[in-house]
C-alpha positions, -999 to +999 in steps of 0.1 A: -179-623+036-182-660+045-183-688+020-197-722+028-189-751+005-205-768-013-231-740-017-225-703-013-245-679+008-250-649-015-251-617+007-235-593-018-267-573-024-272-564+012-268-528+022-249-537+053-220-561+057-229-599+059-215-601+094-238-573+106-268-589+088-263-623+104-257-607+138-289-588+136-308-620+129-291-637+159-274-663+136-238-674+139-218-686+109-210-718+128-247-725+132-252-724+094-222-748+089-236-773+114-270-771+098-256-780+064-237-810+079-268-822+096-285-828+063-256-849+051-232-826+034-197-815+045-193-778+049-161-757+055-161-721+067-139-700+044-133-663+051-134-643+019-127-607+011-158-587+004-162-568-029-184-542-012-175-507-021-157-490+008-154-455-004-179-431-021-176-394-029-207-372-025-210-335-033-232-312-012-241-275-018-236-255+014-257-223+016-250-194+039-211-193+040-198-158+040-160-161+046-132-186+051-141-190+087-175-205+077-159-230+052-133-240+078-160-246+104-180-269+081-148-287+069-136-293+105-170-306+116-171-331+086-135-343+092-144-353+128-173-376+117-164-414+119-164-428+084-154-396+067-121-402+049-116-368+034-136-336+033-131-304+013-153-273+015-149-245-011-161-210-003-160-199-039-182-227-052-202-230-020-198-268-022-185-297-001-169-328-016-168-356+009-151-390+006-168-414+030-173-451+039-210-459+031-208-489+055-203-465+084-222-433+075-248-423+049-250-391+029-282-382+048-262-381+080-236-359+063-264-335+053-276-334+089-240-328+102-236-298+079-270-284+090-260-289+126-232-263+120-259-238+111-258-239+072-283-252+047-272-284+030-285-296-004-274-329-020-259-326-055-247-361-061-242-393-039-213-408-058-231-442-060-225-464-090-260-459-105-278-435-128-305-412-115-333-393-132-361-370-120-396-372-137-426-350-134-458-371-132-492-355-138-522-374-124-508-382-089-538-372-068-542-400-042-520-423-021-535-452-042-522-437-075-488-431-059-486-466-047-496-480-081-469-461-099-443-470-073-450-507-074-451-508-112-416-491-114-401-513-086-411-544-105-389-534-135-354-550-138-325-526-131-346-503-109-328-498-076-348-471-058-380-451-063-389-420-043-421-400-050-430-365-038-468-362-045-469-325-037-443-316-063-455-344-086-418-354-086-405-389-090-369-398-084-355-430-099-321-447-094-314-474-119-287-494-138-284-477-172-271-509-190-303-527-181-331-500-184-335-464-192-358-433-188-380-440-218-389-473-203-400-456-171-422-431-190-437-459-210-446-479-179-460-448-161-482-438-190-495-473-196-504-476-159-539-466-147-556-466-181-534-438-194-544-412-168-507-405-159-484-384-180-446-383-174-419-359-185-384-350-175-386-328-144-380-291-152-344-280-146-340-264-112-319-266-081-288-268-101-257-247-096-268-221-121-303-217-108-289-215-072-265-188-082-293-169-100-315-171-069-287-159-047-281-129-070-318-120-070-319-122-032-289-099-027-303-075-054-337-074-038-322-068-003-299-041-016-328-022-034-350-024-003-322-011+019-318+018-005-355+026-001-349+033+036-312+043+036-314+072+011-340+091+032-318+085+063-287+098+044-306+129+031-320+138+065-286+135+083-262+147+055-280+169+030-312+185+044-294+199+074-278+224+050-311+234+033-329+263+052-365+256+058-361+218+056-335+219+084-359+239+105-387+214+099-364+185+109-352+203+140-387+208+154-388+193+189-414+166+197-406+156+232-381+176+252-349+176+230-361+148+206-365+162+171-386+152+141-354+143+121-342+119+148-375+101+149-375+098+111-340+084+110-348+060+139-380+047+121-363+044+087-331+027+099-349+001+121-362-021+092-327-020+076-311-031+109-334-059+119-353-070+087-330-064+058-300-071+079-313-102+097-290-124+076-260-110+095-277-118+129-285-153+119-250-158+104-232-145+135-255-165+159-247-198+140-210-191+140-208-182+177-229-213+186-201-234+171-172-215+187-161-196+156-164-160+144-170-149+108-176-117+088-212-116+100-200-112+136-180-081+126-209-066+107-234-073+135-212-059+162-204-028+141-239-019+131-254-027+165-229-004+182-239+024+159-276+017+161-280+011+198-258+040+208-281+061+186-312+047+203-297+055+237-289+090+225-324+098+212-341+082+243-320+104+265-329+134+244-366+125+248-362+124+286-340+154+290-348+191+285-311+199+279-293+169+263-286+174+226-286+141+208-261+130+181-272+099+164-254+075+140-285+059+124-271+067+089-239+048+099-257+015+105-281+017+076-255+029+051-231+003+063-256-025+057-265-011+023-229-009+011-222-045+024-252-058+005-241-040-026-207-056-022-221-091-017-244-086-048-214-076-069-194-104-054-219-132-063-222-117-098-185-119-103-182-154-087-209-166-111-186-156-140-156-176-125-175-208-132-187-199-168-164-227-182-185-254-166-217-237-177-204-236-213-195-273-212-229-283-198-246-263-226-229-283-253-254-311-252-283-305-276-318-303-261-333-328-286-322-358-306-335-378-336-341-414-326-342-440-353-361-473-352-354-502-375-372-533-388-356-568-388-339-561-421-322-530-409-344-505-426-355-473-409-392-475-401-396-445-377-377-413-369-388-396-337-375-364-320-369-370-283-354-351-253-317-358-254-318-368-217-340-397-227-314-414-249-305-449-237-276-472-244-277-489-279-301-463-293-294-453-329-293-415-333-294-395-365-270-365-367-277-340-395-250-316-409-246-287-385-262-305-356-246-313-323-238-350-315-263-359-288-243-386-270-211-407-270-212-436-295-198-450-327-207-444-364-227-473-379-236-455-412-224-424-431-193-403-432-186-367-423-162-344-405-168-335-368-157-304-351-143-316-317-127-283-306-152-276-278-142-309-261-106-316-271-094-282-282-084-297-316-090-268-341-094-289-373-125-311-380-119-348-376-129-372-404-155-398-392-167-430-410-182-463-400-167-477-368-152-444-356-161-430-321-178-397-317-181-375-286-214-360-273-214-322-276-193-320-307-207-306-340-212-326-372-199-306-402-210-318-436-225-353-438-254-373-422-243-398-395-261-426-378-245-433-344-251-461-318-251-447-283-225-463-260-223-438-231-251-417-219-259-394-190-232-393-163-211-419-182-204-396-212-171-380-219-186-345-215-200-354-180-166-368-170-149-336-181-175-315-162-169-336-131-131-333-135-133-295-137-158-293-108-134-315-087-105-293-097-123-262-086-130-279-052-094-289-046-074-265-025-039-253-033-014-258-005-009-220-004-046-216+007-038-234+040-020-203+051-051-182+046-072-208+064-049-207+094-051-169+095-089-169+093-092-188+126-077-158+144-086-130+121-121-120+134-112-123+171-081-102+165-101-075+147-127-074+176-098-069+201-082-042+179-116-025+175-122-024+213-086-013+219-090+015+194-123+027+210-107+025+245-075+043+235-093+072+219-119+074+247-093+075+274-072+100+255-102+123+251-112+119+287-078+127+301-070+154+276-046+133+256-053+154+225-066+190+218-103+196+221-101+212+186-097+177+171-133+168+181-158+176+154-185+201+166-213+176+162-196+150+185-180+145+219-149+124+227-169+093+234-187+095+200-154+101+182-139+071+198-169+050+190-167+060+153-130+049+152-138+016+169-167+008+145-146+018+114-119-007+125-145-035+130-161-031+096-131-023+074-114-056+082-122-081+054-116-118+059-135-126+027-108-112+004-083-136+020-106-165+016-114-157-021-078-150-032-069-186-041-102-204-050-115-178-075-081-178-094-081-216-094-117-216-107-109-193-136-075-209-143-089-244-145-119-231-166-096-214-191-075-246-193-106-268-199-117-245-228-083-251-244-082-288-239-059-287-208-077-303-178-059-292-146-069-311-115-071-282-091-049-261-069-024-287-060-016-295-097-015-257-105+009-250-076+032-279-086+031-272-123+042-236-119+073-248-101+083-275-127+119-272-139+124-307-153+102-327-177+106-364-185+091-373-219+080-407-230+087-414-267+058-433-284+027-411-287+043-382-269+073-370-289+062-392-318+029-393-336+019-424-317+007-440-350+035-464-359+035-481-393+054-511-407+079-498-433+099-529-442+101-567-435+132-590-438+127-628-436+155-652-427+136-684-436+116-696-466+080-688-460+052-668-475+049-632-462+012-637-456+018-668-435+045-649-415+023-620-407-007-643-399+014-659-371+029-626-358-005-608-359-021-636-340+006-634-313+004-596-311-034-593-311-037-594-273-010-568-268-020-532-261+014-517-273+012-493-303+039-513-321+018-545-318-012-527-332+009-515-361+018-551-369-018-562-367-030-534-390-002-542-415-012-579-415-048-570-424-035-559-458-029-595-467-065-603-459-083-573-476-111-596-488-122-601-452-139-572-433-132-586-399-104-612-403-103-641-379-068-648-366-055-682-356-062-694-320-034-684-296-023-705-266+001-697-237+001-659-244+025-640-222+033-603-223+068-593-211+065-556-202+091-535-220+103-564-242+077-582-262+053-612-262+055-650-263+027-673-276+020-706-293+002-703-327-006-733-349+016-754-325+045-730-333+063-712-305+066-675-313+087-649-296+081-613-308+101-584-294+134-566-290+169-580-291+173-582-253+142-605-252+158-628-278+191-629-258+172-637-226+153-665-243+186-680-258+177-671-294+208-666-316+207-633-335+226-635-368+249-608-381+225-599-409+197-592-384+221-570-363+230-549-394+192-544-402+186-534-367+215-508-368+202-494-401+166-491-387+179-473-356+199-448-376+166-439-394+148-436-360+129-468-367+122-496-343+133-531-352+111-560-340+126-595-341+105-626-347+115-661-336+096-692-346+104-724-328+136-711-314+150-698-347+151-661-357+128-659-387+124-622-395+129-585-387+100-560-389+110-523-391+084-499-377+085-461-381+068-436-358+075-401-371+083-372-347+054-348-341+056-315-360+070-288-338+085-312-312+120-296-316+106-261-312+087-271-280+119-285-264+136-253-274+108-232-259+110-252-226+147-244-224+140-207-228+115-212-198+144-227-178+129-262-180+152-291-187+140-322-208+148-359-206+137-388-228+129-420-211+117-449-233+114-486-235+127-486-271+162-495-280+192-471-276+197-465-313+161-454-320+160-434-288+192-415-297+179-408-332+146-394-319+163-374-292+188-359-317+159-349-339+140-331-312+170-316-294+172-337-262+206-347-250+196-366-218+183-401-227+174-433-209+164-462-232+152-498-228+134-488-196+106-507-181+076-489-166+089-493-131+124-480-143+107-448-155+092-442-120+127-448-105+143-422-128+116-397-118+124-403-081+162-399-087+156-365-103+134-355-073+161-365-049+184-340-067+159-312-058+142-311-092+104-304-095+096-331-121+068-334-146+062-366-165+046-365-199+032-398-212+002-416-225-013-421-191-016-459-193+019-475-198+035-446-180+011-445-151+038-455-124+059-425-135+029-402-138+020-410-102+056-407-090+062-373-107+053-340-090+031-333-120+018-361-142+006-350-177-014-375-198-010-364-234-033-374-262-057-392-239-088-380-259-120-394-244-101-421-224-090-396-198-063-411-174-081-394-145-065-415-118-028-413-129-024-378-142-026-344-125-031-327-159-048-342-188-040-328-223-070-336-245-051-330-278-020-348-289-001-315-293+031-311-274+025-274-273-001-280-246+027-290-222+039-254-225+003-241-222-002-260-190+030-247-174+025-212-186-012-211-175-002-224-141+025-197-137+001-170-148-026-183-124-003-185-095+010-150-103-026-139-100-030-157-067+001-139-053-013-106-066-047-114-049-029-121-016-008-090-019-040-069-023-059-087+004-031-085+030-021-050+019-057-038+021-061-050+057-026-038+068-032-003+054-070-001+060-071-010+097-046+016+109-063+043+088-097+033+102-082+034+137-073+071+131-035+068+124-037+098+100-061+118+121-036+136+144-014+148+114-040+154+087-074+155+104-085+127+080-108+100+095-127+072+079-164+073+087-178+038+094-200+037+063-170+045+041-151+018+059-179-007+051-179+003+015-141-002+014-146-037+029-172-047+003-150-033-025-120-054-014-138-087-019-152-076-053-117-064-064-101-098-056-128-116-076-124-092-105-086-096-104-091-134-108-116-128-136-088-111-156-073-146-161-101-151-186-081-129-210-052-154-208-032-157-240-007-185-245+028-177-256+027-163-292+054-186-304+030-215-299+006-200-325+034-201-350+042-237-341+005-247-347+004-230-381+036-248-390+022-282-379-010-276-400+011-268-430+033-299-426+003-323-421-016-308-450 
């Protein structure tokens, strides 16, 4: 952007860049500067960085993908678009996640690009920093009424976009949730036009679940209709021919050698081929138009070969007095029926892989009790509203046994809240005034009034859902192998199929095998054709494409239900290889709730005055030890609910060492011994002895200097978490080494390490030093996981192969960590690694089955066993086998839902509960 002094041209709110805007108007920046100088002011042109957002992530549902080849085609097309920074297309979820530059391309253009590849595209979310709601408005009958509503809404502060569909009576609103909310929109709509308009939340629809249900219904309907026609075809060709009387009726000749049975089979199989099976024609046409080949191409080729050969055969019989027809109408119709059955079972199973997200989304209650107060704070009205209408700063009443409707904090009442569905924490958590609550959790035994702070897409529950959805989109590196194979799989199968037919046909024509091998109802051409069709339809690219994503979906879903949020395939693949873990100390190995246990003063002053100065200095620090000092200082001012601390000047935080500040004109330095030495503060022998004693007790000694003189030592204790030693021992048994890296002093670090059983220690490390240690281990060939709080340890979390943010609760360290552990339990580190290993074991099994099926099935379908055993695979059986292979891979992944964490962890948790109680 350009800045002109003395006044600024504000172009921030333009959708396009300021340069482009000015260019479109034909105005140059220099012209503006000269104009300002002409009216008597001096102007200087200053180039300034724009704050315009350069990256957004939108999610789009892609309908019509059948195999990995389809998803690869869409992904490749998206990646070629200028402005697209990253694109991922997942076959299992049928969604695309696209990171793009909104200054170069819009999401509407992305939708068009996907549709140009031959698939239907439906926008799920735009990724824009604004809230969105859909309302149903009754009373919209004319253009005039629509215009009135639109202008009334656009006039409201915080409304960014209004889109009305009069036919559906649907109104879409984009708005800033901190300025305005959905109840305001409904109030304005219903007060417009003398009350003739009524507005409600638009009925749920178009979501992932409804889309999946519609897809299941479509496949079920298609399969049942195919059965209506296929069963008679099967009976006339396979069963009735053995029943005297019925056989004679079917064999009655109509024209020349054309029989009644052949006409019936032709008539009945045609709707199956061209009406019920039209999805395979449209799918293969779209794929071929874009230079790729998918599963639809194989099905269309195989069924067409059987159908049109049969048509040729019956037409020849109708025109010949001697030619005896042999048709394969049952092959084409049964093939399509079995494939539809397989797709029906597949979408049913795929729906179950995403049940974790469905359960999370169902946690929010449908209604909430909204309280309204008078000026004196008394409740004057209680109203039941749709929970989706809650706005920021609303006060909501939560009864015992009810679900918490939104994120917020308690302003009245006390209770225990069950947060297990969000954090995995099995014990109810005590809540009182000032405590935060999470939407979707369950109030146990008391009435609470909470003030809403985060609603809609900003809530913790929505963040978790988005995290799990993104995890299910992210591809594991191992899947790239399957993607590469899919490019060549279908063309290779077509070549193999043609080669099989040609080899058997030529062998039959030139007496390459005994005539006795040919079934009595066929000739050598027809036998060769059956082998060729069987090869074409038995090959299954779908099983390869579903092997990884379905396992990742179930694995991440299982993790989410246990409070372990794994960010997709990359994190899973890295976590299962981990053989070295670096632990932070505070809040990771220890409870993370340090408390002051003793204080020693070296100058004559009142303890209250000492802590008032120290607390004021530490108030601006985020370190847990600083918070412990501030909390302890409050004890000296219990008469004040919110104590006011002295004004602080020249505050400076020295990472890994402490803080400096000026309070009441006194220069304070609060921190460790190395900080005192760096600042030239003399540390007396008495202070050294107190520090040594504290370190032996696994306590941290904080030195306080006032005006250049050491004035006191504060000893702070942060007890080790119950079960920490057993967790380290379990990791050793899993062949995972452990290392402690902390910013604390060596004495405290050694004492904690000894208590938990870690022998490898690095102390007095700054955040950047932790990242360096991680990189050193990686250079030695170790696969390193870093376990920390996700804030102070973020450099190391990013540097590690797997970053685990522990105890993050609702403040999920999404950017830094690969795995977020919602609870503060160390046992979840083992759960994350064990679940990753089990999930990847399932992926290997899926690939073994998918590859093994194709490597065994194709030769058998090609007739490899026929010369020695006389066994051949009819095309319809080959089609059933192909359908079964995809279903079996999805069902294999679903078995992960039965995951049980190591039994020893259950004993650890029982022990931890006993210790804490």
